[in-house]
N, C-alpha and C positions, 0 to 999 in steps of 0.2 A: 601415435600420441592422438589424444580428442583435442578438438579445436580449442583456442584459448576465449575465453569470454571476460569483458570488461563491465563489470557492474556499477553502475553511476547511483549513488546513495547507498551505498552499502553498510553504514549506519544505521539505517532505517529499519524498520519491524520486518517489513516485506522485503527490502533489499538484503536483509542479513539471512534471512530463513532461504531465500532464494539463492544466496552464495552457498548456504550448508547442503542444499539439495543439488545444485549444479556439481560441488564438489564431491558429492555421494554417487555422482554418474560418472565419477573420473576426470571430470572436468580440470582444466587449469584456470583460476580465477585470478583476477585483479579486481579489488575494491575500491573506489575512492568516495569519500565523503567530505562535507567543509569543516565536520568537528572531528576532534580526535575520537577514537573508540570508547565507547563507554563503558562500564561495568560489564564483566563478561557473563550474568544475570540477564543480561538485554541482548546479548550478541549470539543467537542458535550456533552461527559456525564456529564459536568457541567451545561449543560443548563436546566436540568430537574432535579427534586428531588428524588433522587436516594440514598436510604438508603442501600443497600447492594452492596455496593463498598468499597474496601479499597487499596490504594496505597502503594506500596513498592518500594521505590529509590535502586534497584539492577542492577549492571551492569553484562552483558552475560560474558564480557571480565576479569572482576577483581573479580565478585561476586558468581560464580559459584556454591561455596559450601552452601552460603546460599540461592539463590535461588532452590536448591534442598531441604535446610530443610526446608524451607516454603512449596516445594511440599509435604515432606513427613509428615509436619505436618497439613497440610489442606486438602491432599488427593483430589484435582479436578479430577472429572472425564474426563475433557478435558483440553488440553492444546492448546492454539491456539498462535502460533509464528509469530507476525509481525517484530521482531527485525531485524535488516541488517545494516550495510553502505549501503546506496541506490543511492547516486548521481552517474551517469554515467561519466559524464565528467570530474567531480573531482577523481574520481578513478585511473586515469593515472598520478596523481601528488602524491599518496601515495597510490601505489596499495597495499604495504605490511598490510596498515591499515584495506583495504577491507578483505584480505586473512585472515587477524587474526580473524577478527568479523566473516564473513561470511562462512568461512571454517573451521578455527580450533577450536575455540569457540563455532562453533554451533554445528560441528560434537563430541567435549567431551559433549557437553549439550544432544544430542542424545543418546550419549552411557551411560550417566547416565540415562536417562529417561527411555530408555528402560528396564531399571531392576526393574521398579515398578511393582507391582503387581494389582493396583487399577485404572489403566488407562484405559477409554474406547476407547477415540482416539487422536492423537496428529494430527494437523491441521498447516502446515506448509505453509507459504505462499509465492510463489516464484514470478516469473517474465516471462514475455514473452523475455526478453533482452535474455534470454540463447539461442534462435533461430536463434539471429542475423537478419539481413534485409530478409525479406522473399517476395515472389509474392504470390497475392492472398491470401486467408483465409488457416489457418495452422490449422491442429487437433492436438491433444494431444500427438500422436506419432510422430509429426514431429521430424526430426534430430535436435540434438543441434549443434550450429555453431556460439557460443558467438564470439563478436568482440571487448569486451574492458574487463579492469580487473574486473569490476564490474560485469558482464555477464559470465565471466570465473567463477569469485567466487561462483556466485551463482548455475552457473550449476555443481560445483566440490560439493558442497552441497546436491542436486537433486540427483546427481548420490550416493552419499554416502548414502542416504536415500533409494533408491532403493534395494542396499545391504542389508541394515538393516533390511528391509520387507522381503526379500528372504532367509536371514539367522536366522533371530532372532523372523519371524511373526510379526514384529514390526507394530501397528496397525496406521499406518501415512497414511493422505490423503493428498494432495499437491493441493493448487490454483493456478493460473495464470489470472490475470484480466487485462485488457484493461487498458487506462491510465483514474485512476481513479479522479473523481472531486466531489467538492461540498463545501459547507459552512465549515468553520473550518480547509481548508487545510493550508500549510504552504505557506507563501509568496513570496517564491523563485518560485512555481508552476507556469505555465503559466497562468492559468486562474485568480486565485486573483492577481497574480501580475500586470496583463495587469488592471484589474478594479481598483486596488490601485493606479496605474501609473497614469491612465487617470485621476481619481478625483484629485490626487495630483498635476496635469498638468507636469509630466514627461513623458523622452520620454523612450519607452519599444524598447530596442534591439531584432532584430528579425534574429535569426540564418538561414544562407543560403536561406532569402527571405521567410521561413517559408514555403518550397513548400512540406516539410514531410507531410506524411497523419498519424492519429491516430484514432482510435476508441475511443471516450470517453463514460464513463459510470458512472452514479452518484454514491455516495458512499454507499448512503440508497439500491440500488438493490445489490451492491456488498456484504454488510451486510448480506443481506438476502440470497445471495447465500452462503455465506460464512457459516453461520447457519444450512441450508438445508446438507451441505457437510459434516459439523460435526457432525449432526444426524444421517444422512442414508447414507453418502457417503461411497464406497465399499474401502475398506483398500487395501493399494497398487496404487489405481488409483489417478490420477489428473484431474482436472476439470477446463476448460477453462470458464472467466467468462467475456461477453462481449456482445456489440450491435451488429447489423447487418449494421450500417451506420457508414461512414468513412468521415473525413472532413479534410482538410488542415488546418496547424496551422494559415497559412495565414489568410484561409476565417476564422477560430475561431475569429481571433482577431478583424478582419473587422465586425464579427457580433456582437462581444462585443462593438466596437467602435459605431457602430448604434444604440444597446439599450440605449447606455450612449448619444447619439446624439453629438456624438464628431468626428471630421475628421481624419480618419484613418492616411493622410500624417502627421500632425502635433504631431503623438505620437507614432510613430513608426521609427526606425532606423534599415536599412537592414547592417547587419554584416556578415563576414564569418561564414561557416559551422563548428560546433562543431566536432573535432576530433573523427573519429569511429562511428559517429553518424546513426544509422540504419535510412534509408528512409521509412521504414514502416514496420510495422508486425501487421496483423489483424489475431484476433483469432477466429477459427471457433467453436461455442460455441451449437452445436445441442446435445451433449451428458449431459451436466447437464438439458438441457431443457427436452430431453424424459426421462432421468432416475429419475430427482428429482424434475420432474414438475414445475421448476423454470422459470420465463421469467422477462425481465427488463420490468418495470413499468414507470420511470420518462424521459419525453424526453428533449434531449439536451435544446430546448429552456425553458422549465420548469425551468430547473436546471440551466441555466445560469442567468435567473431571481433571483433563490433564493440565489444563490453566491453574484449577485449587492445587493439584500437587506441585506443579511450579513455583505458586506463591508460597507455600508451604515450604518448599525445598529452600528457597533463596530469601525467605522473609526477613531473617538479621540483615541481609543487604538489602534489600528491597523497600523496608520501612524507613531508611534513612535517606533513599533518594527522592528527588523533587516529584510531589504527586500532582503538580498541575504544570500546564504546556508553559515552556519559555520561550518568548518571541526571539528570532535571532535575525537580523536582517541580511 
């Protein structure tokens, strides 16, 4: 029987999608998140008949002992951690909450996890935000230059993990993915938000005119990469997961308007830029391509069509869900 996997943050978009991917590989998956499971429309693993999944509502900030009890009882071979306070702009409003979750509680978790003797590998899901705004494509050894409380908190945890690997030979690998998207994503993210707002006849706020550029990568490609890193990655290493194409946020929104046959000008309002927003961060991903044989397979055009189909399929449910980020301490 295939190894057991524990996914921390299984209610997150990336976490839920990875659960779905891992289950499709035949793995037994345990999921934990601090909140109860949301509607099925936002949980990709609910869209298929998966019998080998169990969910446990546990908060990394408050239930660390229970999480460790679950780990010691179930003895997963792999732990994949998607849990984090993840919003950039909002981290300026409550920075202490970001540091509590992303640094203090996370480091406590790592310190407990390093002491178990059955763990094959721990996969830490990080972020390119730790690099700050960059020109050109950056490699995994690019210096950190975080520009927001969110980015600083994630960089701190990443640096702590480096020391844990060096001091304890902790079997950790880290990932940093470009802008992830796909069916099931939270509605406050740019792609589902744009689609939903257009279908609802609402105006979308475009910060700074949408001139910042990003590389968007489909969640299925990211889950495939995360799986390969989990199984075959080299302990102590970080892997970038990204496409080689870049698009401005404005062009992305214009593309969605065209696909939905709606005029851009009627659905977009230009507003001021967000504090500390990075103009660009583009990830060079040749390492995972060469070492692990990974490649992205889903084009942006195909992925956007999938997102539109998902929003339309679940429109009656999604239109009544919160469309803005709700902070949870």
